[in-house]
C-alpha angles and dihedrals in degrees: 000000000000110000102179145001126265109232115218094213132053128152111208097164107024124127085254096049122121099183140050130248089252095052091049092052090047088053089050088059091046089056090054093246131140098200135064123187110213107201116155122177113278097335142072097202094121096051098086091048089049093050092050094049093039091059090056091051098041094248122136110223118217107208118219148125139225104229132197115237137194128152114182090185092060109119091206092072102026112120091006131106088257089069089076094056109113096216145336131215136226133172121231127187130196120225095190142017096266091055091046092051092048092053091047090049093052094045088051095048105122091194092067119103111255134217127207114229116176107319095335138078121221135188114263117224129205135194092273090057092049091048089055092049091047089064088069130069100278144131127216128209135184117242133193131328089296094061125120091262105039104038093074086071090070089068096036096254103134090154090065090048092061092041092055091045092055094042092053091047092050093045098051096028126253091265091059099042117095120182112202139194124216113221104215136081122255101193102124136055133194112251146160107265137192120221107208125191105200122169090345093305120111119216131175116219129181107253095238096047113115120249136180118223138161089272118123088235114086102199103063130153131204091258088062092062091084090064127085119269097053114101101143130047105209105166141007127202114218114184087345092303115123119231119187118220117229112251094244090059099045102089108101109220104164137004127189133167128228140153121256146136120288125198118250117220089254144347099284093186089057089053090050091049092050089051093050090045092050093047092048090053094044094050099039096250100127091111088065100040111126138192110239114199088189087207127192095176139024104237132029092242090059089076088090088066091054090049091052092050093050095046127207099311099053126047137153119222098201122087097232099184134135100279133194122232088255090058096050097037096086091054093047092047097047100036100035104019094238116171127213088262090053090054090050090054092050091052090049090050090053092049092052090047093050094047089065087074096054092106096045111126136155115224122180122178106218118197123183115224116259106264094188114212124023118286090248093055091046091054091050091050091048089052092050092049090049092050092051091049091053091049092057 
């Protein structure tokens, strides 16, 4: 009986991670699973550690990586809003050693263009790179809202989303292409905020939101309210919609800045999930649709570690932990209308996907260099040569 789903994407040693490889594999056992996909951002450095620990715990490690992608020569996005997107993501897994070594080689290629994400720099892949990888024994899976399929939605380019979906499927082969949905809301973002006491009423406004005051300058933002020349808050723009402030609440008495979570206009991850779901149905890929926890830590309580790593100016609202099917079921039912039978099918899909990696194994033939004579004889010879040199 299948108890839980195998997620195709976990980040044990990313700059956003809040857990260790060991704790994530321990959590895998707690969930009653036999497989753990190790897919850090832009690197496979944690894979060997995961394989070693996984063997001790009876967990099969699926080696992979979440890469960053941007191809400025791609005709699908040229002269479209998607051309301005800094990068996309996609998850690739290796079924055998040759595939693993090819992915490692490409991730280690110092000639690749690089992209800065957070405090790190990562290699940037293009279609030619993916074509090369597709020649090896691999699978490819979509990730979160920033993936190669979904991120076009952020600029209103759904046509490019479907084009990338079909190109990935054609490149890697339908049998190796796994669309995935991410079961958490993405409706808030961490932002610099301004807490404004105006007329005895306290409001919190994102620092970069536009406001209208009694200042002589017309284009003001909330972050400008702390400067001199602003005594009345007349209007605030929320999602580009202008809201006038009642006269009794216009007098600015105190302004202070802080960091906090702002509401997005909508749940953008839900929109991405609905898109992936619709494309999977349209193109007969429902038998390969997966649930992607997109986890950065093992347990929900580990989020505090991630918060400490990110500091005060960067935070993530979502609880991106290794979840059970019971934890994600309410989201999938409410947001996507999945039934209990649908969830059973998704778990079965993940089991069939994971079983493809049963034979994965890394074998390296180590051979020590020929040292010639015994160490003792070599030391004696070195001593004799030294003595002769001193006598010269």
